N, C-alpha and C positions, 0 to 999 in steps of 0.2 A: 315774761311769757304770759300768754292769755289763759293757759290752763291753770287750774287750781293746784296748789301744792299737794293736795291729797290724791290727785290723779296719778296713775302709774306713769313713771318715766322710763324710757328705754335707756338702760345704762350703756355708756360708751367706755370701753377699755382701750386706752390709747397706749400703744407700744411703739416707742420711738428710739432712734439711734442711727448711726451712720451705716453705710453698706457693710454687710457681713459682720455686724456687731452681735448677732444672735437673736434677732427679733423673731424670725420665723420659727426657730427652735423653741423659743419661749411660748409662742402661740400653740405650737404642737402639744407641748406639755400641758397647757391650759385646757385644750380640748380633750386630752387624755385623762385629765385629773377628775375623778368622780366627785370630788368635793367642790369643783368649780362647774363641771358640766353635768347636767341632769336631763339632757335632751332638749334644752331651750333652743328655739329657732335663732340661729346666730348668723348675722351678716358680717363677713370679713372683708374689709376694704384694704387691699394690698397695694401700697404705693411704690413698690419696686419689686423686681424679680431678682433674688439673690441665688446663691448656690443651693440653698434648701428649698424644698417645695412642699406645699400642702397637698398631699395626695388625695385622690378622689375617695378611696375607701375610708379614710379618716374623716373626711367631710361628711360622707353619708352616715357614718356611725355616730357622729356627734350632731347631726341635724344642722349642718352649717353649709352656707353657700359662699362662694368666693367671687368677688369683683376686683379686677385689676385696673389700676389707674396709671396711665402712662406718664402723665405730667401733672404738675400742680394746677395748670389751667383747666384740667378736667374735673377738679374738685369744686364744681359749681353748685350753688344752692339747688338748681334745677336737677342736676344729676343725683344729688343726695336725696332729694325729695322723690325722684323717680325710683331709686333703689328702695326707699322706705315703702313706697306704695306697692312695688312689685313683690317684695319679700315679706313685708309686715314682720320685721325682726323683733324678737323679744330682748335681744341685746346686740350690740355692735362692737366689733373689734377692729380698730384701725391700726394697720402696720405702716408707720409713717417714717419717711426718710428725713432725718434732721437737717440735711442739706437744704431742704425746701423751706426751712424756717418755721419754728413752732408758732411764733407770733402770727405768721401768715395763716396758719391753719385755724387759729382761734378767731380770726377775722371772718372766716367763711360762715355764712348763715346756714345753720343746720335745721332739720325738721324740729318743730317746737317740742315734740315729745321726747327728743333725744337729750340726754343729760350726761355730762362727764362724771364717771364714777371713780375711775382710777387712771393715773398716768404712770407708766413704767418707762424708765430710761435705761437702755442697754448700752454698756460701754465695753469695748474690747481693751482689756488691761495692757495688751502688748502694743497698742497704738495711742494710748491715752496721752502720754507725755508729748508725743509728736503733734497730736491734734491741738493740745493746749498751747503749744509753742507757736504753731503756725496759723491757727484759726480759733483763738481763745474765745472771742465773743460768740461765734456760732456754736462752739463746743459747749459753752456755758448756758445757752438758752434752755435746753431741756432739763439738766439737773436742777436749775433754779426753780422749776415749776413742778417737778416730779414728786409723786408720793413714794415711789420706790426706785432706787438706783441700783442696778445690778452690774457688777464688774465680772466678766467671765474670762476664761483662759488664764486664770491666775496660777502662778507657780511660786516656788519658795523665794524667788527673787523679786516678786511683786511687792512694791512698797505700799502695803495696804494702809499703814498708819498715815502716811503722807497723803495718799489719795483720799482717805476718809476725811482728813482735816480740810482738804481743798473743797470737797463736795459739801461738807457741813458748813463751811464758810459761805457758800452760795445759798444753801437751803438747810437750815438747822432742824427743820421738822421732818425731813424725809427719812425713810428707812434705807439702810444700805445692806447689801449682801454681796459677798465675794465667792464666786464659784471657781473651784480649783480644778485643774486638769485631771486630778485623780478621782473626780466625782464627788468630793466632799465640798462643803460650803461653810462659811463662817461670817461673822460681822466685822472682822478686821480689827477688833479692839484687843490691845495687849498692854497691860500695865508696864511690862518690862521695856516697852518701846518709848516710854515717856522720857524726856531729856533731863528731868529733875529727879531727885532722890525722894521717893514716896515714904521712905523710912526716917527721913530727917525730921528734926523738930527744932525750929520750924522748917517747913518745906520752902526752899529758896527758889523763887520764880525769876529767872533772868529776864531782862527786857525783851530779848529776842524770842523768848518762849511764852510770852503772854497769850498769843493766839492759840497755841497748843493747849495751854492750861485752861483757857476759856472754853474751848470745844469739849475737852474731856470733862470739865465740871458740869457742863450742860448735859452731856451724855450719861455721866455716872456721878450724880451728886452724892450718892451714898458712899462712894469711894473716899470722899473728902470730909464726910460728916465727923466732927470731933477733932479733925486734924488742924494744926496751926500752920499758916502760910505767911510768908513775907513777900510782898509784891509791890511794884511801883505802878502808879497810874495817876489819873487826874480826877479831881472831885467835881462832880456835876450835880446840878439840880434838875430833875426831870419830873414829869407827871407821875402820879400814883405811888409816890414814895411814902412809906410809913413815917410816923413822927420820929424825930431825932435820927434821921438817916440821910445819906447822900448816895449817889452812884459813883463807885470807884471804877473808872473805865479808861478806855483809849479809843482812838479812831483806827479803823481797820480797812484795808483794801481787800474786798471780797473776790472779784473776778477780773477787774481791770482798773486802770487809773481813774476812770470817771465814776467808779462805783465805790465810794468811800462812806462808811457809816460808823456810828458809835457802838461799842460793845462794852459790857461790864456787869457788875453785880451790886446789889444793894449792900450798903455798909452802915452798920449802926455805930455811931460815934460815942466816945466816952464823955468828953467834956464839952466840946464845941464843934460846930460844923466847919470844916476847912474852907478857905476862900474858894470862890468859884473858879474852876479850871486850873487850880493850883496843882503843881506836881508834888506828890507826896509818896513816901514809902510807908506802907501800912503792914503791921503785924497783926493778924486777926485769926480768930477761931472760926472755922467753917461750920455752918449748920445747914444740913439738907432740909429744905423747906419750900413751900410754895412761894414763888416770886411774883409779886404784883406787876413788876416791870415786864417780865417775860410771859406772864400768863400761864405758867406751868411750873413743875418742880425744878428747882435749880439749887444754888447755894446762897446763903446769906452770910455776909462777913460781920463779925463782931470784933471791933477794935480792941486790941490790948496795948498797942503802942502805935504812934504816928509821928513821922519825922518829915520835915521839909526835904525836897529832893530836887536834883537837877534833871531836866528833861533828858530822855535817852538820845543817843546819837541819831537814831532814826525814830521819829515820832509815830510813824505808821506801823500798824501790826500787819504781818503777812501770815498766810496759812499754808504756804507750799514749802516750808523749810523742814 
């Protein structure tokens, strides 16, 4: 951009999701929230008309104006520039239909002073499994890029732990919130849902549970601090490893067969580094610490025993189990 970084940028709040996923309801709550709205001139660009409406009294009270876009073809640089010039907004909220494709939206040239501040992805918990089965790639686009993913219409039957693992596999840095039909909300984390015994010593991680263990360690490193685990993986050399360390990891399928990447943790060895890509079973003490590989707090494994191992029946890790 030609403007200096010190100049004011008009923040864009992007709210995306499929039809009737709760996008308009979220925007209503944003406008009504005094911690978010203090009379800033707000341009709302609504890219679909659902069952919920943004009523005129609310728009007036929150100093907001509404522009409705009928099709993606109307989201042109000229139209956005015209809206910017007409309203001179202090912030922009875009309610975007995920069916139009998030990547398509990011390709549209926006006014130079506009800058994405936050992306929220709304998901209807009652249709999530169906959408992931029938349109996985399209469904995965928004969660992979979102800062916040909100599942709404959750009930006691909603498989929050499984949904959380699936989203975290796509985007490990996003925040998640589950909104329940009784009006309450939670982050979907429950130790009792873990498929391994957290009271065991060592905690035995089965081959098929590696993905669950990885996500939970990243989310709750303190939960494992001082615990001993036994887990199978491969030994890899990667950048930014401390001395006398290797990465104990596996390859994982995040959202589709074409999207496979490595996951794992730094492991400090006792005597010698295992052979590159060798399958090993490691018994290790977990230490909650900053991980140079992840660039954030995670766990570091400290070997207490290591044994050669056979590769698992399925070498890939999955997150939807």
